[in-house]
C-alpha positions in Angstrom: 144.8 92.3 74.4 145.5 88.9 73.0 143.9 87.3 76.0 140.7 89.4 76.0 137.4 88.2 74.6 135.1 91.2 74.1 133.6 92.6 70.9 134.9 96.1 71.5 138.5 94.8 71.5 137.9 92.9 68.4 136.4 95.8 66.5 139.2 98.1 67.7 141.7 95.5 66.4 140.0 95.3 63.0 139.9 99.0 62.6 143.5 99.4 63.7 144.7 96.8 61.2 142.4 98.0 58.5 141.7 94.4 57.6 138.6 94.1 55.4 138.2 90.3 56.0 138.2 90.6 59.8 135.9 93.6 59.5 133.6 91.6 57.3 133.4 88.8 59.9 132.6 91.2 62.7 130.0 93.4 60.9 126.9 91.4 61.8 127.8 91.4 65.5 128.6 95.1 65.7 126.3 97.9 66.8 125.3 100.7 64.4 128.1 103.1 65.3 130.8 100.4 65.0 129.4 99.1 61.7 130.1 102.5 60.1 133.8 102.2 61.0 133.9 98.6 59.7 132.2 99.5 56.5 134.8 102.1 55.7 137.4 99.3 55.7 135.2 96.7 53.9 134.2 99.1 51.1 137.6 100.9 50.7 138.2 99.5 47.3 135.8 98.5 44.5 137.7 95.2 44.0 136.7 94.3 47.6 133.1 95.1 46.9 133.1 92.9 43.8 134.7 90.1 45.8 132.3 90.3 48.7 129.2 90.7 46.4 129.9 87.2 44.9 131.2 85.4 48.0 128.7 83.0 49.7 130.3 83.7 53.1 129.5 87.4 53.0 127.1 88.4 55.8 123.6 89.5 54.8 124.2 92.8 56.5 126.9 93.6 54.0 125.0 92.2 51.0 122.1 94.4 52.0 124.3 97.5 51.7 125.7 96.3 48.3 122.3 95.8 46.9 121.6 99.5 47.5 124.5 100.6 45.3 123.9 101.7 41.8 126.6 99.6 40.1 125.8 97.1 37.4 128.9 95.0 38.1 127.9 94.7 41.7 124.4 93.8 40.9 125.4 91.1 38.4 127.6 89.5 41.0 125.0 89.8 43.7 122.4 88.2 41.5 124.7 85.1 41.2 125.4 84.8 44.9 123.7 81.6 46.1 123.5 83.0 49.6 121.6 86.1 48.8 118.4 86.2 50.8 114.9 86.2 49.2 114.3 89.6 50.5 117.4 91.0 49.0 116.7 89.3 45.7 113.3 91.0 45.6 115.0 94.3 46.3 117.6 93.7 43.6 114.8 93.0 41.1 113.5 96.5 41.3 114.7 98.4 38.2 117.2 95.6 37.4 118.8 95.2 34.0 117.9 92.3 31.7 121.2 90.5 32.6 120.5 90.8 36.3 116.9 89.6 35.8 118.1 86.6 33.9 120.1 85.6 37.0 117.3 86.3 39.3 115.0 84.2 37.2 117.2 81.2 37.7 118.1 81.8 41.4 116.8 79.1 43.7 116.0 81.6 46.4 114.0 84.1 44.4 110.5 84.6 45.9 107.6 83.3 44.0 106.0 86.8 43.7 109.2 88.0 42.0 109.2 85.1 39.5 105.6 85.8 38.7 106.5 89.5 37.8 109.2 88.6 35.3 108.2 89.4 31.8 109.5 86.3 30.1 107.3 86.3 27.0 109.4 86.4 23.8 112.6 86.0 25.8 114.0 82.5 25.4 116.8 83.0 28.0 114.3 84.1 30.7 111.9 81.3 29.7 114.6 78.7 30.0 115.7 80.0 33.4 112.2 79.9 34.8 111.5 76.4 33.4 114.5 75.0 35.4 113.9 77.0 38.6 112.6 74.6 41.2 110.9 77.5 42.9 108.7 78.4 39.9 105.0 78.0 41.0 102.7 75.7 39.1 100.5 78.5 37.7 103.6 80.0 36.0 104.7 76.5 34.9 101.4 76.0 33.1 102.0 79.2 31.1 105.6 78.3 30.3 104.6 74.8 29.0 102.6 76.3 26.2 104.7 76.1 23.1 107.7 74.9 25.1 110.6 73.1 23.5 111.7 69.5 24.4 114.5 71.0 26.6 112.1 73.3 28.4 109.7 70.5 29.0 112.5 68.5 30.7 113.1 71.5 33.0 109.4 71.9 33.8 108.8 68.2 34.5 111.6 68.2 37.1 109.9 70.9 39.1 108.5 69.6 42.4 105.6 72.1 42.1 104.1 70.4 39.0 100.6 69.0 39.6 98.7 66.1 38.0 97.2 68.2 35.3 100.5 69.6 34.2 102.2 66.2 34.3 99.5 64.7 32.2 100.0 67.4 29.6 103.8 66.8 29.6 103.3 63.1 29.3 101.1 63.5 26.2 103.4 66.1 24.5 106.8 64.9 25.6 109.3 62.3 24.4 110.4 59.2 26.4 112.8 61.3 28.4 110.0 63.7 29.5 107.7 60.7 30.1 110.4 59.1 32.3 110.6 62.2 34.5 106.8 62.3 34.7 106.8 58.7 35.9 109.4 59.5 38.5 107.5 62.6 39.8 106.0 62.3 43.2 102.7 63.8 41.9 102.4 61.4 38.9 98.7 60.4 38.6 97.7 56.7 38.9 96.7 56.4 35.3 100.1 57.6 34.0 101.8 55.2 36.4 99.9 52.4 34.8 100.9 53.5 31.4 104.5 53.8 32.5 104.4 50.3 34.0 103.5 48.9 30.5 105.8 51.3 28.6 108.0 49.8 25.9 111.0 51.9 26.8 113.1 50.7 29.6 114.0 54.3 30.6 110.4 55.1 31.5 110.0 51.8 33.5 113.3 52.4 35.3 112.2 55.9 36.3 108.9 54.7 37.5 110.6 52.0 39.6 112.5 54.6 41.5 109.4 56.6 42.5 109.0 56.3 46.2 105.2 56.8 46.1 104.6 53.5 44.4 102.5 50.8 45.9 104.1 47.5 46.9 102.1 45.6 44.3 103.5 47.9 41.6 107.1 47.4 42.8 106.7 43.7 42.9 105.7 43.7 39.2 108.7 45.9 38.4 111.0 43.5 40.3 110.0 40.9 37.7 110.8 43.1 34.7 113.0 41.6 32.0 115.4 44.5 32.1 118.0 44.4 35.0 118.0 48.2 35.2 114.3 48.2 36.0 114.7 45.4 38.6 117.6 47.2 40.2 115.7 50.5 40.5 112.7 48.6 42.0 114.8 46.7 44.6 116.6 49.9 45.6 113.3 51.7 46.2 113.3 52.8 49.9 109.5 52.0 50.3 110.0 48.3 49.5 109.8 46.4 52.7 112.5 43.9 53.6 110.2 40.9 53.5 109.9 41.4 49.7 113.7 41.4 49.2 115.9 38.5 48.3 117.7 38.6 44.9 120.8 36.5 45.6 119.9 34.4 42.6 119.4 37.3 40.2 121.7 36.9 37.2 122.4 40.7 37.1 125.3 42.0 39.2 123.6 45.4 39.2 120.5 44.0 40.9 122.5 42.2 43.5 124.7 45.2 44.2 121.7 47.4 44.7 120.1 45.0 47.1 123.4 44.6 49.0 123.6 48.4 49.5 120.3 48.5 51.4 120.7 48.9 55.1 117.5 47.0 56.1 118.4 43.5 55.0 117.6 40.6 57.2 120.2 38.1 58.4 118.9 35.5 56.0 119.3 37.7 52.9 122.8 38.7 54.1 123.7 35.1 54.4 122.5 34.5 50.8 124.8 37.2 49.4 128.0 36.6 51.4 129.4 34.2 48.8 128.6 36.4 45.8 131.2 36.3 43.0 131.1 40.1 42.7 133.4 41.8 45.2 131.2 44.9 45.3 128.3 42.8 46.5 130.5 41.3 49.2 131.8 44.8 50.1 128.3 46.1 50.7 127.4 42.9 52.6 130.3 43.5 54.9 128.8 46.8 56.0 125.4 45.4 56.7 124.1 45.9 60.3 122.5 42.5 60.1 125.7 40.7 59.3 126.4 38.0 61.8 129.8 37.4 63.4 130.3 34.3 61.2 129.6 36.4 58.1 132.0 39.1 59.2 134.6 36.5 60.1 134.4 35.0 56.6 134.6 38.4 54.8 137.4 39.6 57.0 139.5 37.0 55.2 138.4 38.0 51.7 141.0 38.3 49.1 139.8 41.7 48.1 141.2 44.5 50.3 138.0 46.7 50.0 135.9 43.9 51.4 138.1 43.5 54.5 138.2 47.2 55.0 134.4 47.2 54.9 134.3 44.6 57.7 136.5 46.9 59.8 134.1 49.8 59.3 131.0 47.8 60.3 129.7 49.1 63.6 128.7 45.5 64.6 132.2 44.1 64.0 133.4 42.3 67.2 136.8 43.1 68.8 138.4 39.8 68.0 138.0 40.5 64.3 139.0 44.1 64.6 142.2 43.0 66.4 143.2 40.8 63.4 142.2 43.5 60.8 144.4 46.0 62.7 147.3 43.9 61.7 146.2 43.4 58.1 148.9 43.5 55.4 147.1 46.3 53.6 147.5 49.7 55.2 144.1 50.9 54.0 142.4 48.1 56.0 144.3 49.1 59.1 143.4 52.7 58.5 139.7 51.8 58.3 140.0 50.1 61.8 141.9 53.1 63.2 139.1 55.5 62.2 136.6 53.7 64.6 135.7 56.0 67.5 134.5 52.9 69.5 137.8 51.1 69.0 139.0 49.2 72.1 142.0 51.0 73.6 144.4 48.0 73.4 143.8 47.8 69.6 144.3 51.5 69.1 147.6 51.4 71.0 148.9 49.0 68.4 147.8 51.2 65.6 149.4 54.3 67.2 152.8 52.6 66.5 152.0 52.2 62.7 154.3 54.2 60.4 152.0 54.2 57.3 150.7 57.6 56.3 147.1 56.4 55.9 147.1 54.7 59.2 148.7 57.7 61.0 146.1 60.0 59.5 143.3 57.8 60.8 144.9 57.6 64.2 145.2 61.4 64.2 141.4 61.7 63.7 140.5 59.2 66.4 139.2 60.9 69.6 140.7 58.0 71.7 144.3 58.5 70.5 146.6 59.5 73.4 147.8 63.1 73.6 151.5 62.3 73.2 150.8 60.6 69.9 148.6 63.5 68.7 151.4 65.9 69.5 153.8 63.9 67.5 151.4 63.7 64.5 150.9 67.5 64.7 154.6 67.8 63.8 154.5 65.2 60.9 156.2 66.2 57.6 153.0 65.4 55.6 150.5 68.3 55.7 147.5 66.0 55.2 148.6 63.9 58.2 148.9 67.0 60.3 145.4 68.1 59.3 144.0 64.9 60.9 144.9 66.2 64.3 143.2 69.5 63.6 139.8 67.8 63.0 140.2 65.6 66.1 137.6 66.8 68.7 140.0 65.9 71.5 143.1 67.6 70.1 145.3 68.9 73.0 145.9 72.6 73.4 149.6 72.2 72.9 149.0 70.7 69.5 146.7 73.6 68.6 149.5 76.0 69.5 151.9 74.1 67.2 149.5 74.1 64.3 148.7 77.8 64.3 152.0 78.2 62.4 151.3 75.4 60.0 152.8 76.3 56.6 149.7 74.9 54.7 146.9 77.6 54.5 144.1 75.0 54.5 145.3 73.6 57.8 145.2 77.0 59.4 141.8 77.7 58.0 140.4 74.5 59.4 142.1 75.2 62.7 140.5 78.6 63.0 137.1 76.9 62.7 137.8 74.2 65.3 135.3 74.5 68.2 138.2 73.9 70.7 140.5 76.4 69.2 141.9 78.5 72.0 141.0 82.2 72.1 144.8 82.8 72.1 145.1 80.8 68.9 142.3 82.8 67.3 143.8 86.1 68.1 147.1 84.9 66.6 145.2 83.8 63.4 143.7 87.2 63.0 147.1 88.3 61.6 147.4 85.3 59.3 148.5 86.0 55.7 145.5 84.1 54.3 142.3 86.2 54.1 140.0 83.2 54.7 141.9 82.2 57.9 141.5 85.8 59.2 137.8 85.8 58.4 137.1 82.5 60.0 139.1 83.4 63.1 137.3 86.8 63.4 133.9 85.2 63.1 134.7 82.5 65.7 135.8 85.1 68.2 132.7 87.2 67.5 130.5 84.2 68.1 132.3 83.6 71.4 131.9 87.2 72.4 128.2 87.0 71.7 127.8 83.8 73.7 129.6 85.3 76.8 127.9 88.7 76.6 
């Protein structure tokens, strides 16, 4: 039986074991008759029902059955489940208690038509939930804004459905915090952007500078702002083209750091930032795709370990620099090199002999690591080191067999979800003492059954 791979065998196993977690995993894949047998196990105890009603991994087929039950505890848990489908939320809304409706009003998957049916007038709790729900439609937002508090306005202004008319009203009625969110909104009208550009409060101008619908002319003005927070937000705006960048001489570290983080810098700008006194700037420069070999060579000898590690993580870093970094005195730098999937074999061979835990873990993750080394790492004393082999896409079957008995539950849970996990391993894990391991193994086997049917 352990070698077979068919849904009938799986369901028979789940029924014979009476395991609710395996039954839960198989339920969506089973036919109608088999589902009845599985449901007897899944719903055997109320405690299980309550657990599955709240769990985001619970299949919709089971959630649909729980929604039909007349149990307030279950309904409350279901209404908080982030995975509950819009259709089931609509069904749950029918005849729901005030406590359940409160949760539905704030649920991000509640259908618009349900939100519009909620009688929120005179109920501050429901009103607050609807104001902060990003799914609330603009027509309802315009009702909610009438007589709204400052906190409620902040919730409404963050809604992506707000239109120009509503944003204008919020700007006129709100404080600087609300006005800042209006300035940051994608639908902010041009006249309000102009007011935000001249606003006396730095918060409003900073929020405006981060708005990715701004024109280049507006951003160029904000890049000259007297406040570094505003300049930083402007230079970090993704719509700003690289020919307008170049803040190596900006007195603010924050501004230079923001520019160094961008991944579209030209070689000229990178060259201008390489000698920055701030190590965070140099650290980001070391990750730049446009960094030349000479820049990487210089930063690979930086006194700050994080800068050297960043060089080793740069996809453009040449082998001769990587070879030296693989022998760096700091293990975290060596580990950064060992993580590279494109690492030349002769460099990786040297790292496979390293005895530092961080380096060994990185080697364990590397798809190019030799099988004998992966087998040795799979038996390491450190549980986190062993886990590195489990997430390796090229982990050998022999290592998977060793790891199915790993004493750390998280490692077994990850193993059961590995795409290369052997069918034999998964059958073994169906009897694991940890419920989440059994669930994951059962689902993985069911998916394979479906793929081979």
